[in-house]
PADREN-696974 format. One line per field, with one value per residue (C-alpha): y, x, z; residue number from 1. Coordinates in pm, 1 decimal. Layout:
y = Y/...
x = X/...
z = Z/...
nr = NUM/...
//
This chain:
y = 1853.0/2196.0/2484.3/2671.9/2393.7/2386.2/2176.0/2026.1/1938.8/1761.3/1577.0/1437.8/1317.8/1136.3/985.7/860.6/708.6/527.4/407.8/274.0/78.0/-70.9/-155.2/-354.2/-571.8/-605.9/-704.2/-989.9/-1116.2/-1120.7/-1223.6/-1594.0/-1507.7/-1289.1/-1581.6/-1764.3/-1429.4/-1339.1/-1682.9/-1767.6/-1858.1/-1525.6/-1338.8/-1026.0/-1191.6/-995.2/-1202.2/-1127.3/-1231.7/-939.4/-738.2/-400.0/-551.9/-745.9/-432.4/-241.7/-525.2/-543.4/-171.5/-211.3/-478.1/-269.8/45.2/-143.6/-194.1/186.3/474.7/663.2/809.3/637.2/779.0/515.0/614.0/430.6/396.5/313.2/-62.2/-142.2/-225.2/83.0/11.4/-349.1/-224.7/9.7/-277.5/-489.6/-220.1/-169.1/-544.4/-592.4/-281.5/-222.7/-68.1/-381.1/-437.7/-86.3/39.6/109.3/390.4/450.7/793.7/847.8/1212.8/1205.8/1054.9/1336.0/1708.3/1954.5/2045.4/1688.3/1556.7/1820.2/1712.1/1351.7/1393.5/1644.3/1590.4/1856.3/2012.0/2029.2/2337.5/2381.1/2371.6/2287.5/1934.5/1903.3/1808.7/1633.5/1605.9/1380.7/1256.5/1273.2/989.9/1141.7/1057.7/718.3/635.6/725.1/475.6/329.1/418.5/672.7/583.9/897.9/767.6/1005.3/1269.7/1520.7/1562.8/1733.7/2108.7/2345.5/2480.8/2140.4/2031.7/2322.3/2207.0/1849.6/1974.2/2118.1/1781.0/1626.9/1884.0/1868.3/1598.1/1837.7/1802.4/2082.8/1982.0/2208.0/2476.1/2435.0/2702.3/2470.6/2168.7/1864.3/1578.5/1488.5/1199.4/966.9/856.4/701.9/835.6/632.7/826.0/724.4/894.5/795.6/1096.6/1163.3/1337.3/1563.6/1674.5/1741.8/1980.6/2158.5/2182.6/2340.6/2024.8/1927.8/2155.7/2109.7/2102.2/1844.3/1653.9/1621.3/1534.1/1256.6/1122.0/1012.2/665.1/656.0/344.2/333.6/38.2/-66.9/-107.0/-455.5/-420.9/-391.3/-706.2/-964.7/-1245.3/-1194.0/-1229.3/-1619.3/-1618.0/-1353.6/-1509.8/-1850.9/-1703.7/-1499.0/-1798.2/-2027.7/-1773.0/-1674.1/-2035.5/-2112.5/-1796.0/-1843.0/-2211.7/-2436.6/-2753.6/-2968.1/-2945.9/-2578.1/-2485.4/-2438.1/-2158.5/-2293.4/-2183.6/-1993.5/-1816.8/-1703.4/-1571.3/-1384.1/-1232.5/-1114.7/-939.3/-726.8/-355.6/-390.0/-32.9/-97.2/-300.7/-577.6/-476.4/-518.3/-861.8/-964.8/-865.5/-1026.2/-1355.0/-1343.0/-1304.0/-1609.8/-1816.6/-1731.9/-1864.4/-2133.9/-2507.5/-2739.7/-2899.2/-2746.4/-2558.2/-2172.3/-2065.5/-1709.4/-1690.7/-1710.1/-1407.8/-1085.9/-810.5/-452.1/-116.0/-92.2/285.2/425.9/606.8/811.5/613.6/324.1/296.0/390.4/636.4/798.5/853.5/1238.2/1148.1/985.0/1310.5/1441.6/1140.8/1107.0/990.7/629.3/592.2/721.5/505.6/189.0/289.9/377.4/34.9/-148.0/65.1/-28.6/-401.9/-424.6/-242.6/-436.9/-770.1/-670.9/-598.2/-907.6/-1157.5/-996.4/-1031.4/-1389.7/-1474.1/-1583.1/-1853.4/-1824.4/-2010.3/-1775.1/-1479.4/-1576.5/-1624.7/-1289.9/-1115.9/-1304.1/-1434.7/-1766.9/-1876.3/-1876.5/-1512.8/-1448.7/-1626.0/-1432.1/-1100.1/-1198.0/-1313.7/-990.0/-785.5/-990.9/-1282.5/-1614.6/-1864.8/-2175.9/-2032.3/-1948.8/-2289.0/-2453.0/-2217.1/-2336.5/-2711.5
x = 2517.0/2620.6/2572.9/2345.7/2084.7/1730.5/1593.9/1361.7/1647.6/1833.3/1519.1/1478.4/1833.1/1820.3/1479.0/1632.6/1926.0/1704.5/1482.5/1788.3/1914.7/1565.4/1496.5/1815.7/1705.3/1354.0/1487.5/1695.1/1385.3/1146.3/1387.8/1289.0/917.0/1004.2/1126.2/785.3/586.6/761.6/782.0/689.0/335.3/257.8/-14.8/174.9/487.0/673.7/675.0/890.9/1197.9/1222.0/1541.3/1372.7/1146.0/1424.8/1637.9/1357.7/1313.9/1694.7/1708.1/1417.0/1598.0/1910.0/1723.0/1495.0/1753.4/1822.8/1608.7/1648.6/1336.2/1217.8/1020.3/834.7/719.8/528.8/183.8/-116.3/-152.9/227.2/259.3/389.4/209.8/342.9/694.4/637.8/500.3/801.6/1047.7/868.2/852.8/1231.0/1332.7/1430.0/1085.8/893.0/765.4/606.4/318.5/307.7/62.6/-73.0/-222.9/-375.5/-320.1/-561.3/-845.0/-906.9/-992.3/-721.5/-853.6/-933.7/-592.5/-418.1/-614.8/-564.0/-191.0/-119.8/-412.5/-602.3/-682.4/-1032.5/-1208.4/-968.3/-1271.8/-1645.3/-1675.0/-1346.9/-1488.5/-1169.4/-791.2/-693.7/-345.7/-258.6/-114.7/230.7/199.5/50.8/341.8/603.5/884.0/746.8/677.8/441.7/350.7/234.1/59.4/-12.2/215.1/175.2/-190.4/-96.4/-127.1/177.7/90.6/57.0/381.2/561.1/418.9/530.4/880.1/909.7/837.7/1103.6/1355.4/1309.8/1062.6/823.4/447.4/207.4/-161.3/-434.5/-538.8/-229.9/7.9/279.3/473.4/271.4/498.2/843.4/828.2/1079.8/908.8/1043.9/890.0/805.0/620.6/470.1/328.4/207.0/362.6/721.1/844.2/1092.7/813.6/584.6/844.5/866.1/498.8/465.9/289.5/571.5/801.9/1167.3/1293.2/1047.4/1127.8/1488.7/1414.5/1179.2/1366.6/1688.6/1642.0/1418.6/1261.6/1087.2/840.9/803.2/459.9/336.8/377.4/751.4/744.4/614.2/823.9/656.6/296.4/290.6/415.3/168.3/-126.0/-61.2/-26.5/-352.4/-532.6/-431.6/-517.0/-851.4/-959.1/-876.6/-1065.6/-1386.6/-1404.3/-1172.5/-1334.0/-1224.0/-895.8/-810.9/-826.9/-504.9/-385.8/-297.2/4.1/-214.5/-375.2/-38.3/60.8/-266.4/-218.7/128.7/-20.3/-249.6/-163.4/-254.1/-338.9/-422.7/-103.4/-71.2/-395.6/-581.6/-431.8/-525.2/-889.1/-905.9/-770.4/-1011.3/-1308.5/-1171.4/-1144.1/-1492.0/-1652.3/-1411.5/-1501.4/-1284.7/-997.4/-1104.4/-808.1/-858.3/-840.3/-797.0/-1168.9/-1221.1/-1019.7/-1242.8/-1139.4/-1225.6/-1201.4/-923.6/-904.7/-552.0/-459.5/-160.6/147.5/77.0/301.2/63.7/131.3/462.6/685.8/772.9/1127.9/1219.8/1207.5/1502.1/1734.5/1976.1/1825.6/1944.4/1889.1/1536.1/1465.6/1572.1/1367.5/1058.6/1075.9/1109.3/817.6/599.8/693.7/610.7/273.6/185.7/258.4/65.6/-248.4/-191.6/-187.1/-491.0/-683.8/-561.7/-674.3/-316.2/-316.5/27.7/-65.7/-363.4/-151.7/113.7/-160.2/-310.6/21.0/111.8/445.8/576.4/574.9/954.2/973.6/675.7/867.8/1180.6/996.0/809.9/1125.8/1295.0/1027.5/1030.2/793.2/892.7/1003.5/909.6/545.7/523.9/647.6/383.1/123.2/187.0/151.4
z = 3589.3/3454.9/3689.7/3734.7/3774.8/3904.7/4176.4/3911.5/3680.4/3971.5/4060.1/3697.8/3681.8/4020.0/3922.0/3588.9/3778.4/4025.8/3746.3/3540.0/3846.0/3919.4/3553.7/3528.1/3819.7/3670.1/3329.4/3481.4/3660.8/3357.5/3083.6/3099.7/3053.8/2751.6/2553.2/2562.9/2534.0/2218.8/2063.3/1708.7/1816.1/1966.1/1795.4/1767.3/1630.7/1363.8/1058.5/748.5/554.5/310.4/354.2/415.2/690.4/855.2/857.7/1036.2/1300.0/1355.1/1415.0/1665.7/1834.6/1881.3/2011.8/2233.6/2501.2/2525.9/2624.7/2308.0/2149.5/1829.1/1550.4/1333.9/985.0/724.7/551.7/755.1/816.6/792.3/1168.5/1334.3/1667.8/1657.6/1637.1/1921.0/2127.8/2026.9/2138.2/2470.6/2547.6/2484.0/2674.9/3042.0/3094.7/3003.1/3347.5/3343.6/3108.8/2747.2/2716.9/2361.8/2255.5/1912.7/1837.6/1546.9/1752.2/2004.1/1954.8/2068.6/2413.6/2496.6/2373.9/2598.5/2912.0/2834.9/2802.9/3077.3/3319.6/3486.1/3831.7/3972.0/3834.4/3538.7/3313.7/3307.0/3417.1/3586.0/3924.7/4043.7/3993.9/3720.8/3629.7/3258.0/3044.4/3091.0/3454.5/3391.3/3163.9/3424.0/3423.2/3110.5/2757.0/2593.2/2217.6/2039.4/1728.7/1431.7/1591.7/1294.4/1390.6/1719.0/1717.9/1733.3/2087.3/2216.1/2053.6/2230.3/2561.5/2496.2/2411.8/2757.1/2915.4/2680.1/2797.7/3181.2/3251.6/3442.1/3397.4/3478.2/3462.4/3314.4/3564.2/3774.8/3863.1/4010.0/3905.4/3952.4/3871.3/3739.4/3492.5/3341.3/3011.3/2704.5/2392.0/2071.6/1804.8/1467.9/1167.2/825.3/671.3/580.3/897.1/724.9/481.0/781.7/926.4/584.5/570.9/925.2/1063.9/1305.1/1507.9/1395.9/1747.1/1854.4/1535.3/1642.6/2003.7/1902.2/1604.9/1776.1/1609.1/1290.7/1166.4/839.4/769.9/396.1/260.6/185.0/-199.6/-129.5/80.6/-177.5/-22.6/314.5/184.7/196.5/558.9/661.2/475.4/638.1/977.7/949.4/800.0/1095.9/1362.8/1199.4/1156.6/1526.4/1630.5/1416.6/1332.8/1533.3/1420.3/1122.6/922.0/817.9/456.9/250.7/21.2/-313.4/-509.3/-758.1/-464.4/-317.6/-653.9/-678.1/-330.8/-428.2/-740.2/-527.1/-457.5/-83.3/-15.3/332.6/368.1/631.1/809.2/469.6/401.8/757.8/702.0/364.4/499.8/800.1/543.0/364.2/681.9/787.3/464.0/358.7/407.2/625.6/441.3/107.9/-89.2/-118.6/-485.4/-636.9/-691.0/-317.1/-254.3/-239.7/-478.4/-395.3/-566.6/-814.9/-821.0/-779.0/-474.1/-355.4/-273.4/-505.3/-813.5/-1089.8/-1366.1/-1444.7/-1136.4/-1122.0/-989.5/-1318.7/-1505.4/-1293.1/-1383.0/-1663.9/-1986.0/-1990.3/-1619.8/-1662.4/-1957.5/-1763.4/-1452.9/-1670.3/-1838.2/-1506.9/-1369.9/-1665.1/-1636.7/-1274.7/-1314.6/-1627.1/-1452.7/-1145.7/-1351.2/-1579.7/-1287.4/-1138.6/-1473.7/-1505.6/-1142.2/-1055.8/-1325.8/-1497.6/-1813.6/-1871.3/-1789.2/-2052.7/-2312.6/-2232.4/-2263.6/-2576.5/-2435.1/-2339.0/-1972.9/-1959.6/-2032.6/-1785.7/-1509.2/-1584.9/-1568.5/-1255.8/-1076.1/-1188.9/-1000.7/-670.0/-714.1/-567.0/-839.5/-619.7/-590.4/-955.8/-1070.0/-854.3/-994.3/-1339.8/-1273.0
nr = 1/2/3/4/5/6/7/8/9/10/11/12/13/14/15/16/17/18/19/20/21/22/23/24/25/26/27/28/29/30/31/32/33/34/35/36/37/38/39/40/41/42/43/44/45/46/47/48/49/50/51/52/53/54/55/56/57/58/59/60/61/62/63/64/65/66/67/68/69/70/71/72/73/74/75/76/77/78/79/80/81/82/83/84/85/86/87/88/89/90/91/92/93/94/95/96/97/98/99/100/101/102/103/104/105/106/107/108/109/110/111/112/113/114/115/116/117/118/119/120/121/122/123/124/125/126/127/128/129/130/131/132/133/134/135/136/137/138/139/140/141/142/143/144/145/146/147/148/149/150/151/152/153/154/155/156/157/158/159/160/161/162/163/164/165/166/167/168/169/170/171/172/173/174/175/176/177/178/179/180/181/182/183/184/185/186/187/188/189/190/191/192/193/194/195/196/197/198/199/200/201/202/203/204/205/206/207/208/209/210/211/212/213/214/215/216/217/218/219/220/221/222/223/224/225/226/227/228/229/230/231/232/233/234/235/236/237/238/239/240/241/242/243/244/245/246/247/248/249/250/251/252/253/254/255/256/257/258/259/260/261/262/263/264/265/266/267/268/269/270/271/272/273/274/275/276/277/278/279/280/281/282/283/284/285/286/287/288/289/290/291/292/293/294/295/296/297/298/299/300/301/302/303/304/305/306/307/308/309/310/311/312/313/314/315/316/317/318/319/320/321/322/323/324/325/326/327/328/329/330/331/332/333/334/335/336/337/338/339/340/341/342/343/344/345/346/347/348/349/350/351/352/353/354/355/356/357/358/359/360/361/362/363/364/365/366/367/368/369/370/371/372/373/374/375
//
């Protein structure tokens, strides 16, 4: 505790020390229940065998036991809030609240009052004192979703809380509370680009991004699609139907699912599989024709067209990368046209199935699924 120090700073440090001691006791008491709570059958289980996703989950496991601030980045629908919940449930603060706040869902003035609270008479309609979410999350975790949508003045005010833990409600001229909160933030933008574009304060960026976790898009996790699809199908069937044997995804259907761009990522896959479960017949195989296909228009972030980064590479490297990019894009569109049928895809491409298998395996498709699809 360097001198000179304020009474508020001393109070924050003592509060944190007391919380750490209490949390250690809490964690020992609830540890057995976490084994069941986070088992494989849990609806919020994190499923995936792809190296990039496993790396993100392993990092989340390591950081969960600490109080370090975590910044999660990734496209919409990749599971950022699930990772935040996972970190909180495996932390020392799991007995306390995880308070989510979507910074993009509220206008500026309402976001500020929700976060910091207000005093009676602070504005029209403030007929009573109200604690903000920072106070509600005291001892627990505050999850700031879509952080880059928060205005600069509000970011500056949040930075003060990160620095000294002191909360001052709207309309108050005194310190209202000293809080001990762990911060987990998330954004669907590149955080460093957001700083360069003036959407995120650099000092706040460094305070919240002690441990960065980047979630890969579903199109980079092709080997996880069978796991996720089967999981969502089982859960949707139990929720909506519950009677009769559940339908099964055929090998052709799995291959077809792996060929889709999944612009909405895991969330889109979940919705598509739920749609299938609602209309499927009990015990009947689900074929590629049963999978709803939506708009094929390209969107930002999906690998279509010539990647700009290739033009900055050495000639031979750029050539190899461009060929690989073409092959992947061509195969994705080819399997879509063929409805996941590998024999038909080979005929449309004018190549034999062996060559097609080799190319598909090269770009991440599972060989065992493809072999089954060809039978």
